[in-house]
C-alpha positions as CSV (number, residue, x, y, z in Angstrom):
1,M,-53.8,45.9,-91.3
2,S,-52.2,49.0,-93.1
3,D,-48.6,48.7,-94.3
4,S,-48.0,52.4,-94.0
5,M,-45.6,53.8,-91.5
6,T,-46.4,56.8,-89.5
7,Y,-44.0,59.7,-88.8
8,S,-43.6,58.4,-85.2
9,D,-42.4,54.9,-86.5
10,V,-39.9,56.6,-88.9
11,R,-38.4,58.8,-86.1
12,N,-38.2,55.8,-83.8
13,F,-36.4,53.7,-86.5
14,M,-34.0,56.6,-87.1
15,V,-33.3,57.0,-83.4
16,D,-32.6,53.3,-83.1
17,G,-30.2,53.4,-86.0
18,E,-28.3,56.4,-84.7
19,Q,-27.9,54.6,-81.3
20,K,-26.6,51.6,-83.1
21,V,-24.1,53.8,-85.0
22,R,-23.1,55.5,-81.7
23,R,-22.6,52.2,-79.8
24,A,-20.4,50.9,-82.8
25,D,-18.4,54.1,-82.8
26,R,-17.8,53.8,-79.1
27,K,-16.8,50.2,-79.5
28,F,-14.4,51.1,-82.4
29,T,-13.0,54.1,-80.3
30,I,-12.4,51.7,-77.3
31,F,-10.8,49.2,-79.6
32,K,-8.5,52.0,-81.1
33,I,-7.5,53.1,-77.6
34,I,-6.6,49.6,-76.6
35,V,-4.6,49.0,-79.8
36,G,-2.8,52.4,-79.3
37,A,-2.1,51.4,-75.6
38,L,-0.7,48.1,-76.7
39,C,1.5,49.8,-79.5
40,L,2.7,52.4,-76.9
41,L,3.5,49.6,-74.6
42,L,5.4,47.7,-77.2
43,L,7.3,50.9,-78.2
44,V,8.2,51.5,-74.5
45,E,9.5,47.8,-74.3
46,V,11.5,48.2,-77.5
47,I,13.0,51.4,-76.2
48,L,13.8,49.8,-72.8
49,Y,15.3,46.8,-74.1
50,T,17.3,48.3,-77.0
51,M,18.3,51.5,-75.5
52,V,17.9,52.1,-71.8
53,I,18.9,48.8,-70.4
54,P,21.9,48.4,-72.7
55,S,23.1,51.8,-71.9
56,K,23.1,50.8,-68.1
57,E,24.9,47.4,-68.8
58,P,28.6,47.2,-68.4
59,V,30.2,49.1,-71.4
60,K,32.0,47.1,-74.0
61,I,35.3,48.6,-74.8
62,S,37.2,47.4,-77.9
63,F,40.8,48.4,-78.7
64,T,42.6,48.7,-82.0
65,G,46.3,49.4,-82.9
66,L,47.7,47.9,-79.7
67,Q,51.2,46.4,-80.4
68,M,53.2,46.4,-77.1
69,Y,50.3,46.9,-74.6
70,S,47.3,44.7,-73.8
71,P,43.7,45.7,-73.3
72,E,44.1,44.9,-69.5
73,E,46.9,47.3,-69.3
74,M,44.9,49.9,-71.0
75,Y,42.0,49.4,-68.4
76,R,44.5,50.1,-65.7
77,I,45.8,53.3,-67.5
78,L,42.2,54.4,-67.9
79,N,41.5,53.6,-64.2
80,T,38.3,51.8,-65.2
81,N,36.8,48.5,-64.9
82,T,34.5,46.1,-66.8
83,N,31.5,47.0,-64.6
84,Q,31.4,50.7,-65.8
85,T,28.3,51.6,-67.7
86,W,28.1,53.2,-71.1
87,S,26.1,56.1,-69.9
88,N,28.8,57.2,-67.4
89,F,31.8,56.5,-69.5
90,D,33.6,59.8,-70.2
91,S,35.1,59.6,-73.7
92,A,36.8,63.0,-73.6
93,K,38.5,62.1,-70.3
94,A,39.6,58.8,-71.7
95,A,40.9,60.4,-74.8
96,A,42.8,63.0,-72.6
97,I,44.4,60.3,-70.3
98,L,45.5,58.2,-73.2
99,A,46.9,61.3,-75.1
100,D,49.1,61.9,-72.0
101,C,50.9,58.6,-72.4
102,P,54.4,59.1,-73.8
103,W,54.2,56.0,-75.8
104,I,51.0,56.9,-77.5
105,E,51.3,59.0,-80.7
106,S,47.6,59.6,-81.3
107,V,44.3,58.2,-80.0
108,S,40.5,58.4,-80.8
109,V,37.8,57.4,-78.6
110,E,34.2,56.9,-80.0
111,K,31.1,55.9,-78.0
112,K,28.8,53.8,-80.1
113,F,25.1,53.7,-78.8
114,P,23.8,51.7,-77.0
115,D,26.6,50.0,-75.1
116,S,30.1,50.0,-76.9
117,V,33.0,52.2,-77.1
118,S,35.8,52.0,-79.7
119,I,39.4,53.1,-78.8
120,S,41.9,53.4,-81.6
121,V,45.5,53.7,-80.6
122,K,48.7,54.6,-82.6
123,E,51.7,53.6,-80.6
124,R,55.0,55.3,-81.2
125,V,57.5,53.1,-83.1
126,P,61.0,53.2,-81.8
127,V,63.7,53.8,-84.4
128,A,66.5,54.0,-81.8
129,A,67.3,53.7,-78.1
130,T,69.6,55.5,-75.6
131,L,70.6,54.9,-72.1
132,L,70.1,57.9,-69.6
133,N,71.4,58.1,-66.1
134,I,68.5,59.2,-64.0
135,K,69.0,59.6,-60.2
136,G,72.0,57.2,-60.3
137,K,70.1,54.5,-62.2
138,T,70.5,53.6,-66.0
139,L,67.3,54.0,-67.7
140,P,66.5,52.5,-71.2
141,V,64.8,55.2,-73.4
142,Q,63.3,54.7,-76.9
143,I,63.2,57.3,-79.5
144,D,60.7,57.5,-82.4
145,E,61.3,59.1,-85.9
146,S,60.1,62.5,-84.8
147,G,62.6,62.6,-81.9
148,V,60.3,61.9,-79.0
149,L,61.9,60.2,-76.1
150,F,59.8,57.6,-74.1
151,T,60.7,54.9,-71.6
152,A,60.7,51.4,-72.8
153,K,58.0,49.1,-71.4
154,S,59.2,47.1,-68.4
155,G,60.7,43.9,-69.6
156,A,60.8,45.0,-73.4
157,S,64.2,44.5,-75.1
158,I,65.8,47.4,-76.9
159,S,68.8,45.2,-78.3
160,H,67.2,45.3,-81.8
161,L,67.5,49.1,-81.9
162,P,70.5,51.2,-82.8
163,L,72.0,52.5,-79.6
164,I,72.6,56.2,-79.5
165,S,74.9,57.7,-76.9
166,G,76.0,61.3,-76.1
167,L,72.6,62.9,-76.5
168,P,72.7,66.2,-74.4
169,V,69.7,65.2,-72.1
170,E,70.2,66.7,-68.7
171,Q,66.6,66.7,-67.4
172,F,64.7,63.9,-68.9
173,T,60.8,64.1,-68.9
174,D,58.9,61.1,-70.4
175,G,57.5,62.2,-73.7
176,M,60.0,65.1,-74.2
177,R,61.3,65.8,-77.7
178,L,64.9,66.3,-78.8
179,P,66.2,69.6,-79.8
180,S,65.4,70.2,-83.6
181,I,69.2,70.0,-84.4
182,Y,69.0,66.2,-83.8
183,R,65.7,65.4,-85.3
184,N,66.9,65.3,-89.0
185,F,69.5,62.7,-87.9
186,I,66.8,60.6,-86.1
187,G,64.6,61.0,-89.3
188,Q,67.4,59.8,-91.6
189,L,68.1,56.8,-89.2
190,A,64.4,55.8,-89.5
191,K,64.6,56.0,-93.3
192,I,67.7,53.8,-93.4
193,Q,65.8,51.2,-91.3
194,Q,63.2,50.8,-94.0
195,L,65.8,49.8,-96.6
196,P,66.3,46.2,-97.5
197,Q,70.0,46.4,-96.8
198,K,70.6,46.1,-93.1
199,Y,73.3,48.7,-92.8
200,L,72.5,49.5,-89.1
201,A,73.1,46.0,-88.1
202,T,76.8,46.5,-88.6
203,I,77.0,49.3,-86.1
204,S,76.8,48.5,-82.2
205,E,76.7,52.2,-81.2
206,I,76.4,55.8,-82.5
207,H,77.9,58.4,-80.5
208,I,76.9,62.1,-80.6
209,S,79.9,64.3,-80.5
210,T,78.8,67.8,-79.7
211,K,81.1,70.5,-81.2
212,E,82.4,73.4,-79.0
213,Y,80.7,76.0,-81.2
214,G,77.4,74.3,-82.0
215,G,76.5,71.4,-84.3
216,F,77.7,67.8,-83.8
217,D,79.6,64.9,-85.5
218,L,78.9,61.1,-85.3
219,I,81.3,58.5,-84.0
220,L,80.2,55.0,-85.2
221,Y,81.4,51.9,-83.6
222,P,81.2,48.8,-86.1
223,V,80.2,45.5,-84.7
224,H,83.1,43.4,-86.3
225,S,85.8,46.0,-86.0
226,H,87.9,47.7,-83.5
227,T,88.1,50.7,-85.8
228,R,85.7,53.5,-85.1
229,V,84.4,55.8,-87.8
230,L,83.9,59.5,-87.7
231,M,81.1,61.1,-89.7
232,D,79.5,64.4,-90.0
233,R,75.7,64.7,-89.3
234,T,74.8,64.0,-93.0
235,F,74.0,60.5,-92.2
236,S,72.7,58.4,-95.1
237,A,72.6,55.0,-96.7
238,D,75.3,56.1,-99.1
239,S,77.7,57.2,-96.2
240,L,77.0,53.9,-94.4
241,Q,77.7,52.0,-97.7
242,Y,81.0,54.0,-98.1
243,M,81.9,53.1,-94.6
244,V,81.5,49.5,-95.1
245,V,83.7,49.5,-98.2
246,V,86.4,51.5,-96.3
247,L,86.2,49.1,-93.3
248,D,86.6,46.2,-95.7
249,V,89.8,47.7,-97.0
250,V,91.2,48.5,-93.5
251,N,90.4,45.0,-92.3
252,S,92.0,43.3,-95.3
253,I,95.3,45.0,-94.8
254,G,95.4,44.2,-91.1
255,S,96.8,47.6,-90.0
256,N,96.7,49.2,-86.6
257,I,94.3,51.9,-87.6
258,Y,91.9,52.7,-84.8
259,E,90.0,55.5,-86.5
260,I,88.8,56.4,-89.9
261,D,87.6,59.9,-90.6
262,L,85.1,60.2,-93.4
263,R,84.2,63.9,-92.7
264,Y,84.7,66.7,-95.2
265,G,84.4,64.5,-98.3
266,S,87.7,62.8,-97.8
267,V,89.2,59.7,-96.0
268,S,91.8,60.0,-93.3
269,F,93.2,57.4,-90.7
270,R,94.6,57.5,-87.3
271,T,96.8,54.7,-86.2
272,R,97.7,53.4,-82.7
273,P,101.3,54.3,-81.6
274,Q,103.7,51.5,-81.8
């Protein structure tokens, strides 16, 4: 037998080899398609469970900065509920609603994908209070350091705040701002409250006495004295300290003085008629 290979044998061998290679390529291609399909399916599941489904779940709303109000009250203000989804939560509308609340100084609303909303609120801090007659009813109203008037929360006490009377407020709107002429006085009041000395605790009421030709003076009613004190609108810790010293002198002599005038850089007295 001859060991030599004919041309036909070589050709058949090469054809068989090519067929085997093609079959192997087809198998490898099918394998890649299967692996690719599985990877695509896995990617779809990851997107579905980490993005789509969470965004369709009830939105998780968190609040920061709340002092007087609770998250439940905020939900009522926003007119939303715990079943609202993240995808249909309107952050711009929520921010606009809260910004219209007179007791809110500033607010930011941030949606965080895939299912949470963060709402940061800065409430107005009252530095004084006043009582207004609205439609025949006495309404307690708080005042912040920038002179904004806003109604006190139902059930909230204003007894710890300095009481201001005589403010020329004829038409009250919740969230209105006092005229600029009074804002410096309110700002000074806020600064005095930050001092360690509790000067304002000695006063039960501060009355705004409007002058006939513009401007105003202050009438202070001390807590432990029947003597009222007149001051100009340059309201400061020094003027209150001076008032305390003068009142100590008046109380020590036991006179019938009913009014002390500290305006114009001097001290004058008015006594009750005998």
